[in-house]
N, C-alpha and C positions, 0 to 999 in steps of 0.2 A: 532750334526748329525741330527737335525730335518729336516723334509721335504726332505730327500734324498730318492731316489727310493730304494726299497728293492729287492735284487736279491735272487733267489732260490739257495740254497747250494746243490751241488751234490758231493757225495764222490765217487771217482774212486775206483775200486777194489784194486789197488795197495796201495792207501792211507789207506783203511780199513785194509789190510793185515799188513802194516807197523805199524799202530796204535796198532793193537792187539799184535804184537810182543813186542812193548814197554810197553803196559799196557793191560795185558790179561783180566782183569775184564771189561766187556762191559760198565757197569755203570760208573766206574771211567774213562774209556777212553772217554766216551761222555762228562763227566764233564770237562775233560782236554781240550777238543776242543771247548766247548760251547761258551766261550767269544770270541775266534777268529772267530768262525762262525758268531756270531752276528755282530761283527765289520765289517767283510768282506762283509756281506750281504748289509750293509749300504754304506761302502766306501772301495772298494777293492784296491784303490790306496795307502793305508797306508803301504803296503809292499814295497820292493825294486824290481824294474823291472830288469830282465836280459833277453837278447835276445838269442834265440837258432835258429837253422836252420829252425825249423818248426813253432814256435809260440813264443809269448811273455810269459815267465814264471815269476811269481812273487814269492818272498821269504818273509816270515813273521817269525821273531824270536818268539819262544815259550818259556814257562817256562822250565828251565832245569829239567832233570830227572836223578837222581843218579849222579849229578854234570856234566852231559854231555849236551852240547848245542844241542837244537832241533830246526829245521827249517821246516816250512810248505811250500810246493811248491803248487802253484795254478795258474790258469788262469781264465779269466772272460770276459764276454761281457755285453751288456746292460740288459740282462735278468737273467743270472746265473753266479755263481762262481763254478768252478770245482776244488775240492781239489785233487791234483795229487799224492802227496806223502809226506813223512817226511824224513828228513836227520838228522843223528846223528853225531856230531863232538866231 
């Protein structure tokens, strides 16, 4: 991933709320998302793209929590990645 532009990571309020519901401890929650944020800042196309009526939303599988699958939803442009939310399956 050398020489790729780095984007600013922005956490939407919904993302923050959903993360805190999954992992109430703020430090552990930040540790949980740190690797994903680093990767997405460099190459946000690593996820899977899905089209919605309003915008392109990307999905990135995360490490399971309590044996449940977790997916990070985000969107991006040339300058920033916006973390939109988390889905638990």
